[in-house]
C-alpha positions as CSV (number, residue, x, y, z in Angstrom):
1,M,1.9,-44.5,41.8
2,R,-0.9,-43.8,39.2
3,I,-1.2,-40.0,40.5
4,S,2.6,-39.4,39.5
5,K,1.9,-40.5,36.0
6,V,-0.9,-38.4,35.5
7,K,0.8,-35.4,37.0
8,R,3.8,-36.0,34.8
9,L,1.7,-36.3,31.8
10,V,-0.2,-33.0,32.8
11,G,3.2,-31.2,33.2
12,V,4.7,-32.6,29.9
13,S,1.3,-31.3,28.1
14,V,1.6,-27.9,29.8
15,L,5.3,-27.5,29.0
16,G,4.6,-28.7,25.5
17,A,1.6,-26.1,25.2
18,I,3.9,-23.3,26.3
19,L,6.7,-24.1,23.9
20,L,4.2,-24.4,21.2
21,A,2.6,-21.1,22.0
22,V,5.9,-19.3,22.3
23,G,8.0,-21.1,19.4
24,L,5.4,-21.1,16.7
25,P,5.2,-17.6,16.1
26,E,8.8,-17.4,15.8
27,M,8.8,-20.2,13.3
28,A,5.8,-18.8,11.3
29,P,7.7,-17.3,8.4
30,Y,9.2,-20.9,7.8
31,L,6.2,-22.8,8.4
32,F,3.5,-20.5,6.9
33,P,5.5,-18.1,4.4
34,W,3.6,-14.7,3.6
35,S,0.5,-15.7,5.8
36,R,-1.0,-13.4,8.3
37,M,0.1,-15.3,11.1
38,N,2.8,-12.9,12.2
39,C,3.5,-10.2,9.9
40,L,2.9,-6.5,8.9
41,S,0.5,-6.0,6.2
42,V,0.4,-3.0,3.8
43,E,-2.8,-2.3,1.9
44,I,-4.3,0.2,-0.4
45,D,-8.0,1.4,-0.7
46,L,-8.3,1.1,-4.6
47,Y,-11.2,3.9,-4.4
48,S,-9.5,6.6,-2.2
49,G,-5.8,5.9,-2.1
50,R,-5.7,5.6,1.7
51,V,-3.0,3.1,3.0
52,R,-3.5,0.6,5.9
53,H,-0.6,-0.8,7.9
54,T,-2.0,-3.9,10.1
55,K,0.4,-5.8,12.4
56,Y,-0.8,-9.4,13.0
57,Y,0.2,-11.9,15.7
58,W,-1.3,-15.4,15.6
59,F,-3.5,-14.3,12.6
60,F,-5.2,-11.7,14.9
61,P,-4.7,-8.1,14.1
62,L,-2.8,-6.3,17.1
63,A,-2.5,-2.7,15.6
64,Q,-3.8,-1.1,12.6
65,R,-3.2,2.5,11.1
66,I,-4.9,4.2,8.3
67,S,-3.2,7.1,6.6
68,E,-6.2,9.4,5.9
69,D,-4.1,12.6,5.3
70,R,-2.7,12.3,1.8
71,Q,-2.8,14.7,-1.0
72,F,-4.3,12.1,-3.2
73,T,-7.2,11.4,-1.0
74,R,-7.7,14.9,-0.3
75,L,-8.0,15.7,-4.0
76,L,-10.5,12.7,-4.7
77,F,-12.6,13.4,-1.6
78,P,-12.3,17.1,-0.3
79,D,-15.3,16.9,2.3
80,R,-14.4,13.2,3.2
81,T,-18.1,12.5,3.9
82,R,-19.0,10.7,0.7
83,M,-16.0,8.3,0.5
84,P,-17.1,5.0,-0.9
85,Q,-16.9,1.6,0.9
86,P,-13.2,0.9,1.0
87,R,-11.9,-1.8,-1.2
88,W,-8.4,-2.9,0.4
89,R,-5.9,-4.8,-1.6
90,D,-2.6,-6.2,-0.6
91,C,0.6,-4.1,-1.6
92,V,3.3,-5.8,0.5
93,R,3.6,-8.2,3.5
94,F,6.5,-8.5,5.7
95,D,7.2,-11.5,7.9
96,S,7.7,-11.5,11.5
97,A,11.4,-10.8,11.4
98,H,10.9,-8.0,8.8
99,V,13.7,-9.7,6.9
100,D,12.2,-10.1,3.6
101,R,9.2,-8.8,1.9
102,S,6.5,-10.7,0.2
103,P,6.2,-11.9,-3.6
104,E,4.9,-9.2,-6.0
105,Y,1.3,-8.3,-5.4
106,P,-0.9,-6.9,-8.3
107,Y,-0.7,-3.5,-6.4
108,A,2.8,-3.5,-5.0
109,N,3.6,0.1,-6.6
110,A,0.2,1.5,-6.1
111,I,1.4,3.2,-2.7
112,W,4.1,5.0,-4.6
113,Q,1.9,5.8,-7.4
114,S,-0.5,7.4,-5.0
115,G,2.2,9.1,-3.1
116,K,5.5,10.2,-4.3
117,G,4.8,9.4,-8.0
118,F,1.6,11.4,-8.0
119,E,3.2,14.4,-6.4
120,M,6.3,14.2,-8.9
121,A,3.7,14.0,-11.9
122,S,1.4,16.8,-10.7
123,V,4.2,19.2,-9.7
124,R,3.2,21.6,-12.6
125,M,-0.5,20.9,-12.4
126,N,-3.4,23.2,-10.9
127,E,-5.6,21.7,-8.5
128,V,-8.3,20.6,-10.9
129,A,-5.9,18.8,-13.2
130,Q,-4.5,17.2,-10.0
131,S,-7.8,15.9,-9.2
132,A,-8.4,14.7,-12.7
133,L,-4.9,12.8,-12.5
134,A,-5.8,11.2,-9.2
135,A,-9.3,10.0,-10.6
136,E,-7.5,8.7,-13.7
137,I,-5.0,6.7,-11.6
138,V,-7.9,5.1,-9.5
139,R,-9.9,4.3,-12.8
140,L,-6.8,2.5,-14.2
141,W,-6.4,0.5,-11.0
142,T,-10.0,-0.6,-10.6
143,L,-10.3,-1.4,-14.7
144,S,-7.1,-3.3,-14.8
145,G,-6.8,-5.1,-11.6
146,R,-3.1,-4.2,-11.4
147,D,-1.2,-1.1,-11.0
148,A,0.9,-1.5,-14.1
149,E,-1.4,0.6,-16.3
150,A,-1.2,3.5,-13.9
151,G,2.4,3.1,-13.6
152,Q,2.9,3.5,-17.5
153,Y,0.6,6.4,-17.3
154,L,2.7,8.2,-14.8
155,E,5.8,7.4,-16.9
156,K,4.2,9.2,-19.8
157,L,3.5,12.1,-17.7
158,F,7.1,12.1,-16.5
159,A,8.3,11.9,-19.9
160,A,6.2,14.7,-21.1
161,Q,7.7,16.8,-18.3
162,V,11.1,16.2,-19.1
163,V,10.9,16.9,-22.8
164,G,9.0,20.2,-21.9
165,C,5.6,19.2,-23.5
166,P,2.8,21.0,-21.8
167,V,1.1,19.1,-18.9
168,P,-2.7,18.7,-18.7
169,G,-4.1,21.7,-16.8
170,E,-1.1,24.0,-17.6
171,T,-1.4,26.8,-19.8
172,P,0.8,26.4,-22.8
173,R,3.3,29.2,-23.0
174,M,4.1,30.8,-26.4
175,P,7.9,31.0,-27.4
176,V,9.3,34.6,-27.1
177,A,11.3,35.7,-30.1
178,Q,14.9,36.4,-29.1
179,D,16.3,39.8,-29.8
180,A,19.0,40.0,-32.4
181,N,21.0,42.7,-30.7
């Protein structure tokens, strides 16, 4: 009779452990919101503009992908041999169901700023001016500890392009007199 109670206790314990192992990751977004228990985390390297996507399961990274081939990174480090030690900062985190994104991080817009925003702002610039713009964005990120200053800087560049002001690195054009005929 004593053996059956032990077997029952072991069976219930094993069943409970299995249910916990399977059920807890599905409940993670509710129990541990925005933790790395079961999520997709997107980070940016403040020194090079590289983007890292990491998928976590039970706090362990399962898969990691780093976007190396970005125009922003190529302009900052053309030879890729002298890249500094990365300084990864969170940009956004998705829960396991990918239903909702995380609260606002200090570098939430940095991926857009180093990608599409950079491309839009530097469309009329030569390569030297593009490199200077990328370096300025990195400088603003590292000095301020946020992406807001870099965003304001890019907005000013957009506004200058819209109203036709010369862009840094572009040769100003002299107005041509119209013929009266």
